[in-house]
All heavy atoms as TSV, in Angstrom:
chain	resi	resn	atom	element	x	y	z
A	1	MET	N	N	186.081	-2.871	32.780
A	1	MET	CA	C	185.296	-4.005	32.950
A	1	MET	C	C	183.842	-3.710	32.965
A	1	MET	O	O	183.104	-4.512	32.430
A	1	MET	CB	C	185.753	-4.730	34.321
A	1	MET	CG	C	185.215	-6.056	34.462
A	1	MET	SD	S	186.577	-7.152	34.337
A	1	MET	CE	C	185.681	-8.658	34.655
A	2	SER	N	N	183.488	-2.517	33.398
A	2	SER	CA	C	182.020	-2.234	33.443
A	2	SER	C	C	181.563	-1.975	32.047
A	2	SER	O	O	180.306	-2.226	31.750
A	2	SER	CB	C	181.770	-0.991	34.359
A	2	SER	OG	O	182.497	0.078	33.776
A	3	ASP	N	N	182.355	-1.584	31.126
A	3	ASP	CA	C	181.928	-1.330	29.673
A	3	ASP	C	C	181.585	-2.668	29.063
A	3	ASP	O	O	180.609	-2.733	28.303
A	3	ASP	CB	C	183.053	-0.618	28.950
A	3	ASP	CG	C	183.129	0.939	29.327
A	3	ASP	OD1	O	182.173	1.498	29.836
A	3	ASP	OD2	O	184.233	1.461	29.100
A	4	ALA	N	N	182.379	-3.727	29.287
A	4	ALA	CA	C	182.195	-4.963	28.771
A	4	ALA	C	C	180.822	-5.550	29.300
A	4	ALA	O	O	180.065	-6.228	28.571
A	4	ALA	CB	C	183.247	-5.996	29.104
A	5	VAL	N	N	180.446	-5.260	30.536
A	5	VAL	CA	C	179.203	-5.799	31.044
A	5	VAL	C	C	178.045	-5.059	30.491
A	5	VAL	O	O	176.982	-5.611	30.334
A	5	VAL	CB	C	179.303	-5.767	32.609
A	5	VAL	CG1	C	177.926	-6.130	33.247
A	5	VAL	CG2	C	180.391	-6.638	33.147
A	6	SER	N	N	178.067	-3.797	30.427
A	6	SER	CA	C	176.964	-2.913	30.013
A	6	SER	C	C	176.633	-2.992	28.523
A	6	SER	O	O	175.597	-2.797	28.044
A	6	SER	CB	C	177.236	-1.476	30.345
A	6	SER	OG	O	178.351	-0.962	29.539
A	7	ARG	N	N	177.628	-3.282	27.643
A	7	ARG	CA	C	177.345	-3.465	26.215
A	7	ARG	C	C	176.471	-4.590	25.817
A	7	ARG	O	O	175.505	-4.368	25.096
A	7	ARG	CB	C	178.676	-3.546	25.428
A	7	ARG	CG	C	179.392	-2.226	25.336
A	7	ARG	CD	C	180.560	-2.218	24.472
A	7	ARG	NE	N	181.276	-1.056	24.484
A	7	ARG	CZ	C	182.549	-0.869	23.979
A	7	ARG	NH1	N	183.199	-1.896	23.493
A	7	ARG	NH2	N	183.091	0.407	23.991
A	8	PRO	N	N	176.672	-5.792	26.286
A	8	PRO	CA	C	175.679	-6.823	25.960
A	8	PRO	C	C	174.276	-6.607	26.506
A	8	PRO	O	O	173.296	-6.839	25.790
A	8	PRO	CB	C	176.288	-8.052	26.652
A	8	PRO	CG	C	177.774	-7.807	26.817
A	8	PRO	CD	C	177.792	-6.301	26.996
A	9	ALA	N	N	174.163	-5.994	27.599
A	9	ALA	CA	C	172.854	-5.643	28.095
A	9	ALA	C	C	172.218	-4.599	27.220
A	9	ALA	O	O	171.015	-4.665	26.956
A	9	ALA	CB	C	172.942	-5.162	29.549
A	10	LEU	N	N	172.964	-3.736	26.775
A	10	LEU	CA	C	172.410	-2.621	25.894
A	10	LEU	C	C	172.006	-3.204	24.563
A	10	LEU	O	O	170.953	-2.954	24.025
A	10	LEU	CB	C	173.455	-1.502	25.773
A	10	LEU	CG	C	173.096	-0.325	24.708
A	10	LEU	CD1	C	171.871	0.348	25.374
A	10	LEU	CD2	C	174.309	0.572	24.590
A	11	SER	N	N	172.836	-4.000	23.952
A	11	SER	CA	C	172.425	-4.600	22.588
A	11	SER	C	C	171.368	-5.558	22.759
A	11	SER	O	O	170.531	-5.682	21.931
A	11	SER	CB	C	173.735	-5.282	22.054
A	11	SER	OG	O	174.096	-6.405	22.769
A	12	SER	N	N	171.237	-6.255	23.916
A	12	SER	CA	C	170.132	-7.150	24.151
A	12	SER	C	C	168.852	-6.299	24.273
A	12	SER	O	O	167.867	-6.701	23.776
A	12	SER	CB	C	170.348	-7.937	25.400
A	12	SER	OG	O	169.216	-8.695	25.735
A	13	SER	N	N	168.933	-5.248	24.941
A	13	SER	CA	C	167.773	-4.344	24.992
A	13	SER	C	C	167.241	-3.797	23.736
A	13	SER	O	O	166.053	-3.763	23.455
A	13	SER	CB	C	168.048	-3.188	25.991
A	13	SER	OG	O	166.958	-2.324	26.058
A	14	ILE	N	N	168.192	-3.433	22.898
A	14	ILE	CA	C	167.927	-2.933	21.527
A	14	ILE	C	C	167.340	-4.031	20.673
A	14	ILE	O	O	166.360	-3.894	19.910
A	14	ILE	CB	C	169.128	-2.242	20.900
A	14	ILE	CG1	C	169.553	-0.938	21.532
A	14	ILE	CG2	C	168.852	-2.018	19.383
A	14	ILE	CD1	C	170.837	-0.339	21.130
A	15	GLY	N	N	167.959	-5.202	20.805
A	15	GLY	CA	C	167.423	-6.342	20.092
A	15	GLY	C	C	166.030	-6.708	20.466
A	15	GLY	O	O	165.243	-7.127	19.655
A	16	ASP	N	N	165.797	-6.643	21.673
A	16	ASP	CA	C	164.391	-6.958	22.269
A	16	ASP	C	C	163.366	-5.887	21.747
A	16	ASP	O	O	162.317	-6.245	21.362
A	16	ASP	CB	C	164.393	-6.942	23.753
A	16	ASP	CG	C	164.892	-8.069	24.403
A	16	ASP	OD1	O	165.212	-9.106	23.674
A	16	ASP	OD2	O	165.332	-8.085	25.591
A	17	LYS	N	N	163.820	-4.677	21.701
A	17	LYS	CA	C	162.888	-3.565	21.211
A	17	LYS	C	C	162.682	-3.823	19.705
A	17	LYS	O	O	161.562	-3.644	19.222
A	17	LYS	CB	C	163.472	-2.255	21.448
A	17	LYS	CG	C	163.402	-1.776	22.927
A	17	LYS	CD	C	164.123	-0.528	23.099
A	17	LYS	CE	C	164.186	-0.186	24.589
A	17	LYS	NZ	N	164.715	1.109	24.905
A	18	ILE	N	N	163.667	-4.193	18.938
A	18	ILE	CA	C	163.470	-4.358	17.517
A	18	ILE	C	C	162.616	-5.534	17.318
A	18	ILE	O	O	161.647	-5.505	16.443
A	18	ILE	CB	C	164.829	-4.563	16.838
A	18	ILE	CG1	C	165.621	-3.276	16.717
A	18	ILE	CG2	C	164.625	-5.161	15.424
A	18	ILE	CD1	C	167.104	-3.414	16.305
A	19	PHE	N	N	162.803	-6.648	18.024
A	19	PHE	CA	C	161.893	-7.788	17.965
A	19	PHE	C	C	160.514	-7.474	18.278
A	19	PHE	O	O	159.555	-7.863	17.561
A	19	PHE	CB	C	162.422	-8.910	18.735
A	19	PHE	CG	C	161.513	-10.113	18.767
A	19	PHE	CD1	C	161.606	-11.014	17.654
A	19	PHE	CD2	C	160.620	-10.365	19.818
A	19	PHE	CE1	C	160.810	-12.091	17.633
A	19	PHE	CE2	C	159.765	-11.480	19.707
A	19	PHE	CZ	C	159.843	-12.366	18.566
A	20	ALA	N	N	160.266	-6.699	19.361
A	20	ALA	CA	C	158.951	-6.277	19.740
A	20	ALA	C	C	158.213	-5.502	18.653
A	20	ALA	O	O	157.034	-5.668	18.254
A	20	ALA	CB	C	159.032	-5.485	21.039
A	21	VAL	N	N	158.965	-4.601	18.011
A	21	VAL	CA	C	158.313	-3.716	16.966
A	21	VAL	C	C	158.042	-4.625	15.712
A	21	VAL	O	O	157.014	-4.478	15.152
A	21	VAL	CB	C	159.286	-2.670	16.513
A	21	VAL	CG1	C	158.919	-1.958	15.193
A	21	VAL	CG2	C	159.422	-1.660	17.602
A	22	LEU	N	N	158.957	-5.591	15.378
A	22	LEU	CA	C	158.731	-6.463	14.238
A	22	LEU	C	C	157.505	-7.435	14.476
A	22	LEU	O	O	156.648	-7.630	13.670
A	22	LEU	CB	C	160.022	-7.247	13.916
A	22	LEU	CG	C	161.084	-6.409	13.302
A	22	LEU	CD1	C	162.361	-7.327	13.053
A	22	LEU	CD2	C	160.671	-5.842	12.057
A	23	ALA	N	N	157.398	-7.879	15.753
A	23	ALA	CA	C	156.372	-8.800	16.079
A	23	ALA	C	C	155.035	-8.083	15.999
A	23	ALA	O	O	153.981	-8.576	15.592
A	23	ALA	CB	C	156.552	-9.427	17.433
A	24	ARG	N	N	154.996	-6.839	16.617
A	24	ARG	CA	C	153.743	-6.041	16.657
A	24	ARG	C	C	153.355	-5.642	15.185
A	24	ARG	O	O	152.158	-5.705	14.784
A	24	ARG	CB	C	153.906	-4.741	17.477
A	24	ARG	CG	C	152.620	-3.990	17.519
A	24	ARG	CD	C	152.799	-2.850	18.570
A	24	ARG	NE	N	152.745	-3.472	19.914
A	24	ARG	CZ	C	153.412	-3.143	20.822
A	24	ARG	NH1	N	154.283	-2.107	20.786
A	24	ARG	NH2	N	153.333	-3.646	22.070
A	25	SER	N	N	154.399	-5.355	14.325
A	25	SER	CA	C	154.112	-4.977	12.949
A	25	SER	C	C	153.480	-6.209	12.177
A	25	SER	O	O	152.561	-6.050	11.444
A	25	SER	CB	C	155.270	-4.533	12.257
A	25	SER	OG	O	155.816	-3.334	12.852
A	26	ALA	N	N	154.057	-7.333	12.535
A	26	ALA	CA	C	153.507	-8.595	11.825
A	26	ALA	C	C	152.087	-8.894	12.305
A	26	ALA	O	O	151.245	-9.237	11.455
A	26	ALA	CB	C	154.450	-9.744	12.142
A	27	GLY	N	N	151.817	-8.684	13.540
A	27	GLY	CA	C	150.454	-8.814	14.088
A	27	GLY	C	C	149.428	-7.902	13.466
A	27	GLY	O	O	148.389	-8.210	13.073
A	28	ILE	N	N	149.835	-6.641	13.268
A	28	ILE	CA	C	148.966	-5.595	12.641
A	28	ILE	C	C	148.724	-5.959	11.173
A	28	ILE	O	O	147.675	-5.864	10.687
A	28	ILE	CB	C	149.568	-4.244	12.840
A	28	ILE	CG1	C	149.548	-3.908	14.297
A	28	ILE	CG2	C	148.856	-3.205	11.901
A	28	ILE	CD1	C	150.265	-2.554	14.735
A	29	LEU	N	N	149.835	-6.457	10.573
A	29	LEU	CA	C	149.677	-6.811	9.105
A	29	LEU	C	C	148.749	-7.999	8.977
A	29	LEU	O	O	147.900	-7.997	8.012
A	29	LEU	CB	C	151.065	-7.224	8.571
A	29	LEU	CG	C	151.045	-7.737	7.088
A	29	LEU	CD1	C	150.690	-6.540	6.119
A	29	LEU	CD2	C	152.467	-8.148	6.703
A	30	VAL	N	N	148.753	-8.882	9.778
A	30	VAL	CA	C	147.901	-10.131	9.753
A	30	VAL	C	C	146.403	-9.569	9.983
A	30	VAL	O	O	145.548	-10.035	9.186
A	30	VAL	CB	C	148.164	-11.106	10.907
A	30	VAL	CG1	C	146.982	-12.118	11.062
A	30	VAL	CG2	C	149.380	-11.833	10.551
A	31	LEU	N	N	146.084	-8.676	10.861
A	31	LEU	CA	C	144.783	-8.138	11.102
A	31	LEU	C	C	144.342	-7.330	9.930
A	31	LEU	O	O	143.182	-7.357	9.518
A	31	LEU	CB	C	144.795	-7.245	12.381
A	31	LEU	CG	C	145.003	-8.000	13.690
A	31	LEU	CD1	C	145.042	-7.063	14.812
A	31	LEU	CD2	C	143.822	-9.071	13.832
A	32	VAL	N	N	145.197	-6.531	9.308
A	32	VAL	CA	C	144.894	-5.726	8.138
A	32	VAL	C	C	144.495	-6.653	6.907
A	32	VAL	O	O	143.601	-6.458	6.224
A	32	VAL	CB	C	146.028	-4.727	7.780
A	32	VAL	CG1	C	145.817	-4.188	6.332
A	32	VAL	CG2	C	146.143	-3.626	8.806
A	33	LEU	N	N	145.340	-7.689	6.780
A	33	LEU	CA	C	145.090	-8.646	5.704
A	33	LEU	C	C	143.742	-9.407	5.987
A	33	LEU	O	O	142.972	-9.647	5.003
A	33	LEU	CB	C	146.162	-9.749	5.558
A	33	LEU	CG	C	147.472	-9.134	4.934
A	33	LEU	CD1	C	148.573	-10.257	4.997
A	33	LEU	CD2	C	147.206	-8.610	3.563
A	34	LEU	N	N	143.412	-9.773	7.174
A	34	LEU	CA	C	142.219	-10.405	7.548
A	34	LEU	C	C	140.943	-9.523	7.170
A	34	LEU	O	O	139.989	-9.906	6.659
A	34	LEU	CB	C	142.206	-10.840	8.945
A	34	LEU	CG	C	140.910	-11.593	9.431
A	34	LEU	CD1	C	140.724	-12.919	8.775
A	34	LEU	CD2	C	140.985	-11.766	10.916
A	35	GLY	N	N	141.194	-8.210	7.565
A	35	GLY	CA	C	140.125	-7.263	7.267
A	35	GLY	C	C	139.911	-7.105	5.832
A	35	GLY	O	O	138.841	-6.994	5.268
A	36	ALA	N	N	141.044	-7.067	4.978
A	36	ALA	CA	C	140.909	-6.983	3.520
A	36	ALA	C	C	140.176	-8.169	2.923
A	36	ALA	O	O	139.447	-8.097	1.993
A	36	ALA	CB	C	142.308	-6.805	2.948
A	37	ILE	N	N	140.467	-9.382	3.556
A	37	ILE	CA	C	139.838	-10.605	2.954
A	37	ILE	C	C	138.318	-10.479	3.294
A	37	ILE	O	O	137.479	-10.824	2.480
A	37	ILE	CB	C	140.528	-11.793	3.648
A	37	ILE	CG1	C	141.854	-12.057	3.140
A	37	ILE	CG2	C	139.651	-13.045	3.375
A	37	ILE	CD1	C	142.638	-13.186	3.902
A	38	ILE	N	N	137.960	-10.008	4.440
A	38	ILE	CA	C	136.507	-9.985	4.807
A	38	ILE	C	C	135.836	-8.948	3.917
A	38	ILE	O	O	134.798	-9.203	3.414
A	38	ILE	CB	C	136.371	-9.533	6.344
A	38	ILE	CG1	C	136.789	-10.752	7.186
A	38	ILE	CG2	C	134.983	-9.176	6.649
A	38	ILE	CD1	C	136.897	-10.440	8.618
A	39	VAL	N	N	136.452	-7.846	3.673
A	39	VAL	CA	C	135.814	-6.778	2.797
A	39	VAL	C	C	135.655	-7.364	1.365
A	39	VAL	O	O	134.697	-7.241	0.686
A	39	VAL	CB	C	136.681	-5.425	2.787
A	39	VAL	CG1	C	136.277	-4.604	1.618
A	39	VAL	CG2	C	136.582	-4.823	4.105
A	40	SER	N	N	136.696	-8.129	0.875
A	40	SER	CA	C	136.706	-8.632	-0.453
A	40	SER	C	C	135.584	-9.701	-0.593
A	40	SER	O	O	134.853	-9.752	-1.611
A	40	SER	CB	C	137.977	-9.244	-0.771
A	40	SER	OG	O	138.017	-10.041	-2.045
A	41	LEU	N	N	135.429	-10.515	0.516
A	41	LEU	CA	C	134.361	-11.554	0.428
A	41	LEU	C	C	132.951	-10.899	0.513
A	41	LEU	O	O	132.034	-11.326	-0.155
A	41	LEU	CB	C	134.507	-12.517	1.669
A	41	LEU	CG	C	135.633	-13.531	1.538
A	41	LEU	CD1	C	135.853	-14.326	2.805
A	41	LEU	CD2	C	135.402	-14.426	0.345
A	42	PHE	N	N	132.859	-9.871	1.289
A	42	PHE	CA	C	131.555	-9.108	1.313
A	42	PHE	C	C	131.215	-8.464	0.010
A	42	PHE	O	O	130.037	-8.645	-0.415
A	42	PHE	CB	C	131.695	-8.028	2.438
A	42	PHE	CG	C	130.330	-7.252	2.587
A	42	PHE	CD1	C	129.318	-7.739	3.182
A	42	PHE	CD2	C	130.341	-6.056	2.089
A	42	PHE	CE1	C	128.199	-7.063	3.290
A	42	PHE	CE2	C	129.135	-5.236	2.146
A	42	PHE	CZ	C	128.042	-5.777	2.755
A	43	ARG	N	N	132.170	-7.777	-0.573
A	43	ARG	CA	C	131.975	-7.225	-1.897
A	43	ARG	C	C	131.646	-8.240	-2.956
A	43	ARG	O	O	130.804	-7.964	-3.803
A	43	ARG	CB	C	133.094	-6.384	-2.338
A	43	ARG	CG	C	133.262	-5.125	-1.490
A	43	ARG	CD	C	134.389	-4.291	-1.871
A	43	ARG	NE	N	134.044	-3.747	-3.245
A	43	ARG	CZ	C	135.006	-3.174	-4.021
A	43	ARG	NH1	N	136.314	-3.050	-3.562
A	43	ARG	NH2	N	134.630	-2.649	-5.239
A	44	GLY	N	N	132.316	-9.360	-2.916
A	44	GLY	CA	C	132.058	-10.450	-3.807
A	44	GLY	C	C	130.572	-11.112	-3.688
A	44	GLY	O	O	130.000	-11.540	-4.585
A	45	GLY	N	N	130.219	-11.112	-2.366
A	45	GLY	CA	C	128.965	-11.782	-2.135
A	45	GLY	C	C	127.661	-10.853	-2.249
A	45	GLY	O	O	126.596	-11.198	-2.116
A	46	LEU	N	N	127.969	-9.501	-2.370
A	46	LEU	CA	C	126.945	-8.492	-2.376
A	46	LEU	C	C	125.960	-8.776	-3.389
A	46	LEU	O	O	124.726	-8.633	-3.154
A	46	LEU	CB	C	127.569	-7.087	-2.372
A	46	LEU	CG	C	126.713	-5.949	-2.056
A	46	LEU	CD1	C	126.171	-6.151	-0.592
A	46	LEU	CD2	C	127.478	-4.686	-2.144
A	47	PRO	N	N	126.231	-9.155	-4.651
A	47	PRO	CA	C	125.265	-9.328	-5.635
A	47	PRO	C	C	124.259	-10.482	-5.170
A	47	PRO	O	O	123.022	-10.375	-5.470
A	47	PRO	CB	C	125.960	-9.703	-6.883
A	47	PRO	CG	C	127.309	-9.087	-6.779
A	47	PRO	CD	C	127.541	-9.164	-5.308
A	48	ALA	N	N	124.721	-11.514	-4.545
A	48	ALA	CA	C	123.854	-12.601	-4.167
A	48	ALA	C	C	122.845	-12.127	-3.051
A	48	ALA	O	O	121.691	-12.398	-3.105
A	48	ALA	CB	C	124.693	-13.848	-3.648
A	49	PHE	N	N	123.381	-11.348	-2.122
A	49	PHE	CA	C	122.500	-10.744	-1.121
A	49	PHE	C	C	121.448	-9.740	-1.654
A	49	PHE	O	O	120.302	-9.771	-1.167
A	49	PHE	CB	C	123.305	-10.076	-0.018
A	49	PHE	CG	C	124.043	-11.081	0.841
A	49	PHE	CD1	C	125.372	-11.081	0.899
A	49	PHE	CD2	C	123.328	-12.000	1.643
A	49	PHE	CE1	C	126.118	-11.958	1.608
A	49	PHE	CE2	C	124.008	-12.929	2.408
A	49	PHE	CZ	C	125.391	-12.910	2.462
A	50	GLN	N	N	121.837	-9.008	-2.692
A	50	GLN	CA	C	120.945	-8.130	-3.317
A	50	GLN	C	C	119.861	-8.898	-4.101
A	50	GLN	O	O	118.702	-8.497	-4.178
A	50	GLN	CB	C	121.660	-7.081	-4.265
A	50	GLN	CG	C	122.426	-6.080	-3.463
A	50	GLN	CD	C	123.403	-5.231	-4.467
A	50	GLN	OE1	O	123.529	-5.612	-5.574
A	50	GLN	NE2	N	123.858	-4.118	-3.952
A	51	ALA	N	N	120.240	-10.016	-4.733
A	51	ALA	CA	C	119.295	-10.723	-5.469
A	51	ALA	C	C	118.334	-11.622	-4.671
A	51	ALA	O	O	117.179	-11.773	-4.942
A	51	ALA	CB	C	119.999	-11.572	-6.566
A	52	TYR	N	N	118.857	-12.275	-3.590
A	52	TYR	CA	C	118.216	-13.265	-2.857
A	52	TYR	C	C	117.899	-12.797	-1.440
A	52	TYR	O	O	117.218	-13.626	-0.702
A	52	TYR	CB	C	118.814	-14.694	-2.896
A	52	TYR	CG	C	119.173	-15.080	-4.403
A	52	TYR	CD1	C	120.462	-14.992	-4.816
A	52	TYR	CD2	C	118.170	-15.447	-5.172
A	52	TYR	CE1	C	120.677	-15.490	-6.109
A	52	TYR	CE2	C	118.350	-15.871	-6.461
A	52	TYR	CZ	C	119.611	-15.791	-6.947
A	52	TYR	OH	O	119.925	-16.243	-8.233
A	53	GLY	N	N	118.403	-11.796	-0.963
A	53	GLY	CA	C	118.239	-11.334	0.404
A	53	GLY	C	C	119.109	-12.105	1.375
A	53	GLY	O	O	119.894	-12.990	0.950
A	54	PHE	N	N	118.812	-11.797	2.638
A	54	PHE	CA	C	119.621	-12.429	3.692
A	54	PHE	C	C	119.122	-13.790	4.016
A	54	PHE	O	O	119.668	-14.530	4.764
A	54	PHE	CB	C	119.704	-11.641	5.055
A	54	PHE	CG	C	120.638	-10.424	4.786
A	54	PHE	CD1	C	120.147	-9.238	4.545
A	54	PHE	CD2	C	121.994	-10.646	4.894
A	54	PHE	CE1	C	121.056	-8.098	4.377
A	54	PHE	CE2	C	122.922	-9.485	4.768
A	54	PHE	CZ	C	122.412	-8.324	4.515
A	55	GLY	N	N	117.883	-14.204	3.465
A	55	GLY	CA	C	117.426	-15.529	3.617
A	55	GLY	C	C	118.297	-16.504	2.835
A	55	GLY	O	O	118.241	-17.752	3.048
A	56	PHE	N	N	119.155	-16.013	2.009
A	56	PHE	CA	C	120.059	-16.797	1.261
A	56	PHE	C	C	120.951	-17.699	2.279
A	56	PHE	O	O	121.370	-18.725	1.950
A	56	PHE	CB	C	120.933	-15.904	0.424
A	56	PHE	CG	C	122.017	-16.614	-0.339
A	56	PHE	CD1	C	121.822	-17.230	-1.533
A	56	PHE	CD2	C	123.319	-16.522	0.063
A	56	PHE	CE1	C	122.756	-17.916	-2.225
A	56	PHE	CE2	C	124.372	-17.143	-0.620
A	56	PHE	CZ	C	124.067	-17.912	-1.791
A	57	ILE	N	N	121.162	-17.174	3.443
A	57	ILE	CA	C	121.963	-17.704	4.387
A	57	ILE	C	C	121.211	-18.768	5.220
A	57	ILE	O	O	121.698	-19.843	5.529
A	57	ILE	CB	C	122.798	-16.633	5.323
A	57	ILE	CG1	C	123.670	-15.914	4.414
A	57	ILE	CG2	C	123.501	-17.380	6.475
A	57	ILE	CD1	C	124.377	-14.760	5.264
A	58	THR	N	N	120.057	-18.320	5.630
A	58	THR	CA	C	119.200	-19.017	6.644
A	58	THR	C	C	118.251	-20.009	6.161
A	58	THR	O	O	117.801	-20.938	6.699
A	58	THR	CB	C	118.510	-18.152	7.586
A	58	THR	OG1	O	117.652	-17.276	6.842
A	58	THR	CG2	C	119.466	-17.221	8.373
A	59	ASN	N	N	117.892	-19.842	4.824
A	59	ASN	CA	C	116.824	-20.651	4.122
A	59	ASN	C	C	117.373	-22.057	3.733
A	59	ASN	O	O	118.578	-22.123	3.311
A	59	ASN	CB	C	116.313	-19.941	2.944
A	59	ASN	CG	C	115.000	-20.543	2.431
A	59	ASN	OD1	O	114.542	-21.472	2.971
A	59	ASN	ND2	N	114.478	-19.893	1.410
A	60	VAL	N	N	116.572	-23.093	3.888
A	60	VAL	CA	C	117.095	-24.380	3.561
A	60	VAL	C	C	116.533	-24.864	2.233
A	60	VAL	O	O	116.844	-25.976	1.749
A	60	VAL	CB	C	116.739	-25.409	4.643
A	60	VAL	CG1	C	117.500	-25.088	5.988
A	60	VAL	CG2	C	115.223	-25.488	4.865
A	61	ASP	N	N	115.695	-24.158	1.591
A	61	ASP	CA	C	115.160	-24.555	0.254
A	61	ASP	C	C	116.170	-24.327	-0.849
A	61	ASP	O	O	117.097	-23.452	-0.859
A	61	ASP	CB	C	114.004	-23.561	-0.081
A	61	ASP	CG	C	112.820	-23.709	0.779
A	61	ASP	OD1	O	112.587	-24.869	1.364
A	61	ASP	OD2	O	112.032	-22.782	1.016
A	62	TRP	N	N	116.237	-25.299	-1.748
A	62	TRP	CA	C	117.195	-25.234	-2.870
A	62	TRP	C	C	116.464	-25.765	-4.203
A	62	TRP	O	O	116.255	-26.899	-4.341
A	62	TRP	CB	C	118.388	-26.167	-2.559
A	62	TRP	CG	C	119.456	-26.068	-3.583
A	62	TRP	CD1	C	119.762	-26.806	-4.644
A	62	TRP	CD2	C	120.500	-25.089	-3.563
A	62	TRP	NE1	N	120.786	-26.515	-5.344
A	62	TRP	CE2	C	121.335	-25.438	-4.627
A	62	TRP	CE3	C	120.891	-24.100	-2.681
A	62	TRP	CZ2	C	122.436	-24.652	-5.016
A	62	TRP	CZ3	C	122.036	-23.349	-3.095
A	62	TRP	CH2	C	122.856	-23.567	-4.106
A	63	ASP	N	N	116.231	-24.842	-5.018
A	63	ASP	CA	C	115.548	-25.169	-6.205
A	63	ASP	C	C	116.141	-24.258	-7.370
A	63	ASP	O	O	115.673	-23.049	-7.584
A	63	ASP	CB	C	113.996	-24.839	-6.153
A	63	ASP	CG	C	113.152	-25.336	-7.409
A	63	ASP	OD1	O	113.868	-25.967	-8.278
A	63	ASP	OD2	O	111.993	-25.101	-7.370
A	64	PRO	N	N	117.172	-24.778	-7.993
A	64	PRO	CA	C	117.842	-23.988	-9.068
A	64	PRO	C	C	116.950	-23.599	-10.253
A	64	PRO	O	O	117.154	-22.615	-10.924
A	64	PRO	CB	C	118.937	-24.856	-9.469
A	64	PRO	CG	C	119.129	-25.878	-8.464
A	64	PRO	CD	C	117.806	-26.076	-7.779
A	65	VAL	N	N	115.943	-24.460	-10.502
A	65	VAL	CA	C	115.017	-24.218	-11.662
A	65	VAL	C	C	114.207	-22.871	-11.324
A	65	VAL	O	O	114.086	-22.063	-12.200
A	65	VAL	CB	C	114.113	-25.451	-11.919
A	65	VAL	CG1	C	113.040	-25.051	-12.991
A	65	VAL	CG2	C	114.943	-26.617	-12.364
A	66	ALA	N	N	113.774	-22.798	-10.143
A	66	ALA	CA	C	113.022	-21.637	-9.716
A	66	ALA	C	C	113.840	-20.535	-9.225
A	66	ALA	O	O	113.314	-19.503	-8.711
A	66	ALA	CB	C	111.943	-22.067	-8.672
A	67	GLU	N	N	115.103	-20.775	-9.208
A	67	GLU	CA	C	116.147	-19.831	-8.729
A	67	GLU	C	C	115.835	-19.405	-7.176
A	67	GLU	O	O	115.883	-18.297	-6.727
A	67	GLU	CB	C	116.178	-18.422	-9.525
A	67	GLU	CG	C	116.757	-18.684	-10.962
A	67	GLU	CD	C	116.951	-17.330	-11.738
A	67	GLU	OE1	O	116.762	-16.327	-11.097
A	67	GLU	OE2	O	117.220	-17.486	-12.865
A	68	ILE	N	N	115.608	-20.483	-6.451
A	68	ILE	CA	C	115.578	-20.320	-4.970
A	68	ILE	C	C	116.767	-21.050	-4.433
A	68	ILE	O	O	116.864	-22.242	-4.497
A	68	ILE	CB	C	114.151	-21.096	-4.458
A	68	ILE	CG1	C	112.983	-20.298	-5.110
A	68	ILE	CG2	C	114.158	-20.979	-2.969
A	68	ILE	CD1	C	111.734	-21.013	-4.827
A	69	TYR	N	N	117.598	-20.302	-3.853
A	69	TYR	CA	C	118.903	-20.848	-3.302
A	69	TYR	C	C	118.887	-20.526	-1.812
A	69	TYR	O	O	118.767	-19.313	-1.380
A	69	TYR	CB	C	120.039	-20.180	-3.957
A	69	TYR	CG	C	120.065	-20.447	-5.455
A	69	TYR	CD1	C	119.717	-19.371	-6.274
A	69	TYR	CD2	C	120.391	-21.621	-6.050
A	69	TYR	CE1	C	119.772	-19.607	-7.632
A	69	TYR	CE2	C	120.375	-21.809	-7.347
A	69	TYR	CZ	C	120.066	-20.761	-8.204
A	69	TYR	OH	O	119.992	-20.961	-9.554
A	70	GLY	N	N	119.043	-21.515	-1.008
A	70	GLY	CA	C	119.195	-21.228	0.479
A	70	GLY	C	C	120.305	-22.115	1.086
A	70	GLY	O	O	121.083	-22.771	0.347
């Protein structure tokens, strides 16, 4: 009778460990993907920052004819 009681507790413990590993792995994957998106956006926006500087973000002027973008 003690074997029947200990088996469900053992399989439940293993199932909890597997779930914890999968959940942690999914969380890490989300963070890695978020980091990859940030790097991709930074690399894509780099030419704009090189051409117009960081004032591109804070400046409110907008004159496409004079190539002033803010």
